[in-house]
N, C-alpha and C positions, 0 to 999 in steps of 0.2 A: 303641546301632546294633549291627548283625550284623556290617556292616564291620571296625567297631573289634574287637570278639571275635575274628574272622578273624585281622587283623594283628596283636594283643599277641600270639597265641598264638602265632603261627609268626614271630617277633620272639623270645619269649622261648626258643623251643625253639631258632633259629639263637644266643642264647647259651650254648646248652648243645653242640649241636653244629654247626657254619657250615653243613656240606652236606646233613643231613639232610631239613629245609624246604625248601630250593631245589630238588632231586631231590625230593619226595613233590608240590610244585607244577608239575614242569617234564614225572615220568612221568603224574599226573593228566589232566593237559593234555591229554599226545597223546595218550596212550593208554586215556581213559575219556570217556565226555559229564559225568562229575562237576564237571568247572570248565575255565570259558574263559578264559582268559590275552586281557586288552588287547594293544592292538596293539602298547604299548612295553612289550611284556615276552615276548613270543610267544617271544625269541630264547630264554627258557628251556625250550623244547619240544624244540629244534634235536637231531640224534644227537648232534649230538659234543660239543655243552655237557654233555648228558648223559652222556656216556661222560666226561666231563673229572670233573666233578662224582662219578660213580661209584667215579673214579680218587680222587680228592682226599681224597673221604670210605673208600674201603679205608684209606687213606695212618693219616687221621688214629686208623680205629679201632685200628689197631693201635698208631701209639703213643701214643696216649695210656694206654695200659694197663700201661708198661712203666715202670717208679719213674727218675726224674731227667730223661727225655727227653720224659715226658708236664711237667713243668714248662717246657721249654727251650719244648714245644708250648702251652704255655696265655701265653708271653711275645710268641712269633707272632700268635696265635689274637685276645691283642687289638686288632690290628687289622683280621684278617679278622672273628671272630662280629662285633662291630657292622657292619661293611659290608656281611654277611650279611642282618644282622636288618634293616636297609634295604632290601636288594632283597625280599626275603619278604614285608616289613609292607608295603613298597610293590606288590606284582607279588599279595600276597594281596587284601588290602582294597581291590581295582580290579578284583579278579576278580567275573564268574556263575558262581556255584555252586548247588549244590541249593536254599543257603538265603538266597544272597544272590542277584538278578537287579537291580537297579539298583544300583549303587555307585557309578558317577558324581556323584553331590548330596556323597558323603563329601569329594570332593576339589576340591570347586569350589573353596574360599577358594583353592588354592594345590598345586600336583604335590607339593611339595616337602614338607608338610608329614606325608604316612605315612611316606616314609624313612627322615626326621629322630627322627620318632618308635621308627618300629624301631631305629634307633642306639644313641637313648638306652634303651630296654628290653635289646633283648642287648648294649650295656656293663655292667648295672646287674647282670646275669645274670652276667656272664662273670666279670666281678672278684670278686664271691661267689663264684661256684664256684673261682675259681682260691686264693682265701684258704683255703676251704676244704678244698681240699686239700692244701692247701702244709700243713696244719695237721695233717690225717690223715696224709699220709706220713710228718714227722718222728716223730707218737705209733707210730707203726707201721712204722717200719723200711722204707715205699715196699708193704708186703704189701696196702695200703689200694687199692692205684692201680688196678689192674683192676677191683675190685667197682666201686669209684664209676665208676668210665667206664663199665662196663656197665650201673649205675642213670641214669648222664643220657644214655646211647644209648638208653634205651629210653623215661626220660621226653621226649626229643627228638621219638622218634618217636609218641609215645603227645598229646602237647602238639599235632605239626604235622595228625595225623588228624583230632583232636576242632578244630582251629582248620578245617579245610573242609570238614569232613562236618556236623561239629555246634556251631558257634561257641559256641553258649549254655553249653554243658560248660566253655568256658574260662573263665569267670567264678567257679564254686565253685573249680577249680582253678588259678588263679591265688592264689583267696585262701587254699588248702590251703597251696599253694608260699612262698607270700611268710610265711607260720606257720612255719612246717618255715625258713625261712632264720634269722629271728629267732629262735627259738630255738636254732640250732646256732650264730648267731654271738652269741648270751649265753653257751652254755655255755663256745663259746673263751675270752670275754675273762675268765668262771671260774677258767678253768685254768689262763690268766695271772697273772688276781693272785694266786691259790694260790701259780705258782712263785716270785711274788715275794715270799710271804710276806704277803700282805694278806687280811685276809678278806672274801669277794666281796661283803657287803654293811656293808662297816667305812665310816663315813661321811668319814674322815680317817686318818690315818699310824696303825701300831702303838701300843698305850699302851708310856711306857719300862719297864725292868725295877722291881720296888717294891724302894724303899730299904731297906735294915736299920733297926733300930732303934736310938736314938742310945747307947743302954748296951750296944750290940755293940761289940766289938772283935775286928778280923781278928785271926788269931793262925796 
Protein backbone atom coordinates (compact mmCIF):
# COMPACT_ATOMS: atom_id res chain seq x y z
CA UNK A 1 0.00 0.00 0.00
CA UNK A 2 1.38 3.37 -1.01
CA UNK A 3 -0.28 5.02 1.99
CA UNK A 4 1.70 2.76 4.31
CA UNK A 5 4.94 3.53 2.46
CA UNK A 6 4.26 7.27 2.66
CA UNK A 7 3.50 7.17 6.37
CA UNK A 8 6.45 4.91 7.12
CA UNK A 9 8.92 7.14 5.32
CA UNK A 10 7.68 10.26 7.08
CA UNK A 11 7.73 8.59 10.51
CA UNK A 12 11.28 7.32 9.99
CA UNK A 13 12.32 10.81 8.89
CA UNK A 14 10.81 12.24 12.09
CA UNK A 15 12.92 9.80 14.11
CA UNK A 16 15.99 11.52 12.66
CA UNK A 17 14.67 15.07 12.79
CA UNK A 18 11.27 15.89 14.24
CA UNK A 19 10.56 19.02 12.22
CA UNK A 20 11.71 18.24 8.66
CA UNK A 21 8.84 15.92 7.65
CA UNK A 22 6.21 18.16 9.27
CA UNK A 23 7.62 21.21 7.51
CA UNK A 24 7.75 19.30 4.22
CA UNK A 25 4.10 18.31 4.57
CA UNK A 26 3.02 21.85 5.39
CA UNK A 27 5.04 23.59 2.69
CA UNK A 28 4.07 21.18 -0.08
CA UNK A 29 0.40 21.37 0.88
CA UNK A 30 0.41 25.18 1.10
CA UNK A 31 2.50 26.10 -1.93
CA UNK A 32 2.14 23.21 -4.40
CA UNK A 33 -0.46 20.88 -5.88
CA UNK A 34 1.61 17.80 -5.01
CA UNK A 35 -0.12 17.22 -1.70
CA UNK A 36 -3.58 17.80 -0.24
CA UNK A 37 -3.90 17.37 3.51
CA UNK A 38 -7.17 16.04 4.96
CA UNK A 39 -9.20 18.47 7.05
CA UNK A 40 -7.96 17.02 10.32
CA UNK A 41 -4.35 17.83 9.45
CA UNK A 42 -4.87 21.06 7.49
CA UNK A 43 -3.43 23.09 10.38
CA UNK A 44 0.04 21.96 9.27
CA UNK A 45 -0.13 24.36 6.30
CA UNK A 46 -1.08 27.37 8.44
CA UNK A 47 1.46 30.17 8.04
CA UNK A 48 2.08 30.58 11.78
CA UNK A 49 2.53 26.83 12.23
CA UNK A 50 5.06 26.78 9.39
CA UNK A 51 6.94 29.67 11.00
CA UNK A 52 7.09 27.90 14.37
CA UNK A 53 8.24 24.67 12.69
CA UNK A 54 10.96 26.58 10.81
CA UNK A 55 12.25 28.16 14.04
CA UNK A 56 12.24 24.82 15.86
CA UNK A 57 14.05 23.22 12.93
CA UNK A 58 16.73 25.92 12.98
CA UNK A 59 17.26 25.44 16.73
CA UNK A 60 17.57 21.67 16.36
CA UNK A 61 19.88 21.87 13.33
CA UNK A 62 22.28 24.10 15.27
CA UNK A 63 22.01 22.46 18.69
CA UNK A 64 22.32 18.92 17.36
CA UNK A 65 25.77 19.67 15.97
CA UNK A 66 27.30 20.83 19.27
CA UNK A 67 28.90 18.10 21.43
CA UNK A 68 27.24 17.61 24.85
CA UNK A 69 24.36 19.83 23.76
CA UNK A 70 23.40 17.20 21.19
CA UNK A 71 23.08 14.57 23.94
CA UNK A 72 20.81 16.87 25.95
CA UNK A 73 18.78 17.49 22.80
CA UNK A 74 18.41 13.76 22.21
CA UNK A 75 17.04 13.37 25.72
CA UNK A 76 14.34 15.98 25.07
CA UNK A 77 13.66 14.59 21.61
CA UNK A 78 12.81 11.19 23.09
CA UNK A 79 9.34 12.65 23.58
CA UNK A 80 9.26 15.11 20.68
CA UNK A 81 10.35 12.87 17.80
CA UNK A 82 7.87 10.05 18.44
CA UNK A 83 5.09 12.63 18.69
CA UNK A 84 6.20 14.19 15.42
CA UNK A 85 6.39 10.72 13.89
CA UNK A 86 2.80 10.04 14.86
CA UNK A 87 1.64 13.32 13.33
CA UNK A 88 3.73 12.80 10.18
CA UNK A 89 2.45 9.26 9.66
CA UNK A 90 -1.14 10.25 10.33
CA UNK A 91 -1.05 13.29 8.06
CA UNK A 92 1.00 11.68 5.30
CA UNK A 93 -0.85 8.38 5.12
CA UNK A 94 -4.25 10.08 4.94
CA UNK A 95 -3.29 12.75 2.40
CA UNK A 96 -3.90 12.77 -1.33
CA UNK A 97 -0.62 13.01 -3.21
CA UNK A 98 0.55 12.58 -6.78
CA UNK A 99 0.70 8.84 -6.07
CA UNK A 100 -2.00 8.31 -3.45
CA UNK A 101 -5.46 9.41 -4.53
CA UNK A 102 -7.78 7.54 -2.15
CA UNK A 103 -6.07 7.08 1.23
CA UNK A 104 -9.29 6.89 3.23
CA UNK A 105 -9.50 3.10 3.12
CA UNK A 106 -6.22 2.84 4.99
CA UNK A 107 -7.70 4.27 8.19
CA UNK A 108 -11.25 2.95 7.98
CA UNK A 109 -10.49 0.61 10.87
CA UNK A 110 -9.50 3.46 13.18
CA UNK A 111 -7.96 6.91 12.80
CA UNK A 112 -5.57 6.23 15.67
CA UNK A 113 -3.77 3.38 13.88
CA UNK A 114 -1.48 5.55 11.69
CA UNK A 115 -0.57 7.77 14.64
CA UNK A 116 0.44 4.82 16.81
CA UNK A 117 2.46 3.28 13.97
CA UNK A 118 4.25 6.58 13.46
CA UNK A 119 5.08 6.91 17.16
CA UNK A 120 6.56 3.40 17.29
CA UNK A 121 8.64 3.81 14.12
CA UNK A 122 9.98 7.25 15.05
CA UNK A 123 10.82 6.12 18.59
CA UNK A 124 12.75 3.09 17.29
CA UNK A 125 14.81 5.24 14.92
CA UNK A 126 15.39 7.92 17.56
CA UNK A 127 16.61 5.47 20.21
CA UNK A 128 18.98 3.82 17.73
CA UNK A 129 20.25 7.19 16.58
CA UNK A 130 20.80 8.43 20.15
CA UNK A 131 22.70 5.27 21.13
CA UNK A 132 24.96 5.41 18.08
CA UNK A 133 25.54 9.13 18.55
CA UNK A 134 26.58 8.66 22.18
CA UNK A 135 29.05 5.93 21.20
CA UNK A 136 30.48 7.99 18.34
CA UNK A 137 30.88 11.06 20.56
CA UNK A 138 32.66 9.03 23.21
CA UNK A 139 35.02 7.52 20.64
CA UNK A 140 35.84 10.82 18.90
CA UNK A 141 35.61 13.30 21.75
CA UNK A 142 32.52 14.88 20.22
CA UNK A 143 34.07 15.50 16.79
CA UNK A 144 31.58 13.16 15.14
CA UNK A 145 28.54 15.20 16.24
CA UNK A 146 28.39 17.73 13.36
CA UNK A 147 29.17 15.09 10.73
CA UNK A 148 26.54 12.64 11.93
CA UNK A 149 23.98 15.38 12.49
CA UNK A 150 24.40 16.68 8.93
CA UNK A 151 24.02 13.15 7.55
CA UNK A 152 20.89 12.59 9.64
CA UNK A 153 19.34 15.86 8.45
CA UNK A 154 20.06 14.94 4.84
CA UNK A 155 18.55 11.49 5.33
CA UNK A 156 15.45 13.04 6.91
CA UNK A 157 14.97 15.38 3.95
CA UNK A 158 15.47 12.54 1.47
CA UNK A 159 13.05 10.22 3.27
CA UNK A 160 10.41 12.94 3.55
CA UNK A 161 10.50 13.85 -0.13
CA UNK A 162 10.64 10.22 -1.25
CA UNK A 163 7.71 9.31 0.99
CA UNK A 164 5.53 12.05 -0.48
CA UNK A 165 6.61 12.06 -4.13
CA UNK A 166 7.76 8.50 -4.83
CA UNK A 167 6.56 6.32 -1.93
CA UNK A 168 7.72 3.09 -3.60
CA UNK A 169 11.30 4.29 -3.07
CA UNK A 170 10.71 4.12 0.67
CA UNK A 171 10.69 0.30 0.63
CA UNK A 172 14.32 -0.20 -0.51
CA UNK A 173 15.40 2.79 1.57
CA UNK A 174 13.89 1.20 4.69
CA UNK A 175 15.68 -2.07 3.93
CA UNK A 176 19.02 -0.28 3.47
CA UNK A 177 18.45 1.76 6.64
CA UNK A 178 17.63 -1.38 8.64
CA UNK A 179 20.79 -3.12 7.39
CA UNK A 180 22.95 -0.11 8.23
CA UNK A 181 21.48 0.18 11.72
CA UNK A 182 21.93 -3.55 12.33
CA UNK A 183 25.57 -3.45 11.18
CA UNK A 184 26.34 -0.37 13.27
CA UNK A 185 24.75 -1.89 16.37
CA UNK A 186 26.66 -5.13 15.79
CA UNK A 187 29.96 -3.25 15.41
CA UNK A 188 29.20 -1.30 18.59
CA UNK A 189 28.55 -4.53 20.46
CA UNK A 190 31.85 -5.94 19.26
CA UNK A 191 33.71 -2.86 20.44
CA UNK A 192 32.12 -3.19 23.88
CA UNK A 193 33.10 -6.85 24.09
CA UNK A 194 36.65 -6.04 23.01
CA UNK A 195 36.86 -3.32 25.66
CA UNK A 196 35.90 -5.93 28.28
CA UNK A 197 38.58 -8.29 27.00
CA UNK A 198 36.11 -10.74 25.47
CA UNK A 199 36.51 -12.09 21.96
CA UNK A 200 33.55 -10.94 19.81
CA UNK A 201 32.56 -14.47 18.79
CA UNK A 202 33.48 -16.28 21.98
CA UNK A 203 30.78 -18.55 23.30
CA UNK A 204 31.67 -18.05 26.95
CA UNK A 205 34.10 -16.39 29.36
CA UNK A 206 37.82 -16.17 28.52
CA UNK A 207 39.84 -19.33 29.13
CA UNK A 208 41.90 -19.38 32.37
CA UNK A 209 45.68 -18.91 32.11
CA UNK A 210 47.70 -22.08 31.52
CA UNK A 211 48.87 -23.99 34.62
CA UNK A 212 52.65 -24.53 34.81
CA UNK A 213 53.92 -28.16 34.77
CA UNK A 214 53.84 -29.90 38.15
CA UNK A 215 57.61 -30.32 38.26
CA UNK A 216 58.26 -26.60 37.94
CA UNK A 217 58.95 -24.62 41.06
CA UNK A 218 58.61 -20.98 41.48
CA UNK A 219 61.84 -19.27 42.18
